[in-house]
Structure formats: structure tokens, C-alpha cells
C-alpha positions as CSV (number, residue, x, y, z in Angstrom):
1,X,205.3,-15.9,91.7
2,X,202.8,-15.7,94.5
3,X,201.5,-19.1,95.4
4,X,198.4,-17.7,97.0
5,X,197.7,-15.7,93.8
6,X,198.2,-18.8,91.6
7,X,195.8,-20.8,93.9
8,X,193.2,-18.1,93.7
9,X,193.5,-17.9,89.9
10,X,193.0,-21.7,89.6
11,X,189.9,-21.5,91.8
12,X,188.5,-18.5,90.0
13,X,189.2,-20.0,86.6
14,X,187.7,-23.4,87.5
15,X,184.5,-21.8,88.8
16,X,183.9,-19.7,85.7
17,X,182.3,-16.7,87.3
18,X,180.4,-15.6,84.2
19,X,176.9,-14.9,85.5
20,X,175.3,-13.4,82.5
21,X,172.7,-16.2,82.1
22,X,171.2,-18.8,84.4
23,X,172.2,-21.6,82.0
24,X,175.9,-20.7,82.2
25,X,176.2,-20.3,86.0
26,X,173.0,-21.3,87.8
27,X,174.6,-21.4,91.3
28,X,176.3,-18.0,91.0
29,X,173.1,-16.5,89.6
30,X,171.1,-17.8,92.6
31,X,173.8,-16.5,94.9
32,X,173.7,-13.1,93.3
33,X,169.9,-12.9,93.6
34,X,170.2,-13.8,97.3
35,X,172.9,-11.2,98.0
36,X,170.8,-8.5,96.3
37,X,167.8,-9.5,98.3
38,X,169.7,-9.3,101.6
39,X,171.3,-5.9,100.6
40,X,167.8,-4.5,99.8
41,X,166.6,-5.7,103.2
42,X,169.5,-4.0,104.9
43,X,168.8,-0.7,103.1
44,X,165.1,-0.9,103.8
45,X,163.4,-1.7,100.5
46,X,160.0,-3.4,100.8
47,X,160.1,-7.2,100.3
48,X,160.5,-8.1,96.6
49,X,161.0,-4.5,95.6
50,X,164.2,-3.0,94.0
51,X,166.9,-4.3,91.8
52,X,170.7,-4.5,91.8
53,X,173.8,-4.7,89.7
54,X,177.3,-5.8,90.5
55,X,180.1,-3.8,88.8
56,X,183.7,-4.7,88.2
57,X,185.0,-1.3,89.5
58,X,184.2,2.2,90.6
59,X,184.5,3.9,87.3
60,X,182.0,1.7,85.5
61,X,179.7,1.9,88.6
62,X,179.8,5.7,88.3
63,X,179.0,5.4,84.6
64,X,176.0,3.3,85.3
65,X,174.8,5.7,87.9
66,X,175.1,8.6,85.5
67,X,173.1,6.6,82.9
68,X,170.4,5.7,85.4
69,X,170.1,9.3,86.7
70,X,169.9,10.7,83.1
71,X,167.2,8.2,82.2
72,X,165.2,9.0,85.3
73,X,165.4,12.7,84.6
74,X,164.8,12.4,80.8
75,X,163.3,9.0,79.9
76,X,162.8,10.1,76.3
77,X,166.5,10.0,75.8
78,X,166.4,6.3,74.9
79,X,164.1,7.0,71.9
80,X,165.3,10.5,70.8
81,X,169.0,10.2,71.7
82,X,171.5,12.5,73.3
83,X,171.8,15.0,70.5
84,X,168.2,15.9,70.1
85,X,167.1,19.5,70.2
86,X,168.0,20.6,73.7
87,X,166.1,23.8,73.5
88,X,162.9,21.8,74.1
89,X,164.2,20.6,77.5
């Protein structure tokens, strides 16, 4: 048993890092918003512009990126679905 790992697990579990709503984790939600704002400033987005999303790993991040790219190219896909008549595209 790794004592550092156990200590980290205790801390992580006690903080309850669920950030899906402000009511569940207000401090983490505010921290997340601040981190996104600073990241957007570093990249060069105008003040108050842009958005962000934390991902638990690279595979899901790539999946999100593919979804966003597909929606940007074909926004009607949300209403018509993936298996619509592709000959019209």
C-alpha cells in the first residue's frame, strides 16, 4: 500500500470533486470558471468570449472534438440524425 496514494485518495474523496452543478460544489465550479478564463486569455480569446470543458482523459477529449467538429460542419445533424440521406450533403 502506498501511503501517498492513500492520503491523496482521502483528500480527493473528502473534497467530492463533482462539479456538475454549482449547488454540489460551488468552490470547484468557481475555480473551474477562473481556470477557463485564464486559459482563454493565454490563448488570445477576447475578454468574456469562448468556452471550455475539462475531460477525464484523451480518448473522451478526442470524442468531444469529433462531435464539435461534426456539429460545426453539419449543424442539422442534431435534428436529422447521423443516418439521414447523405446524398443531400
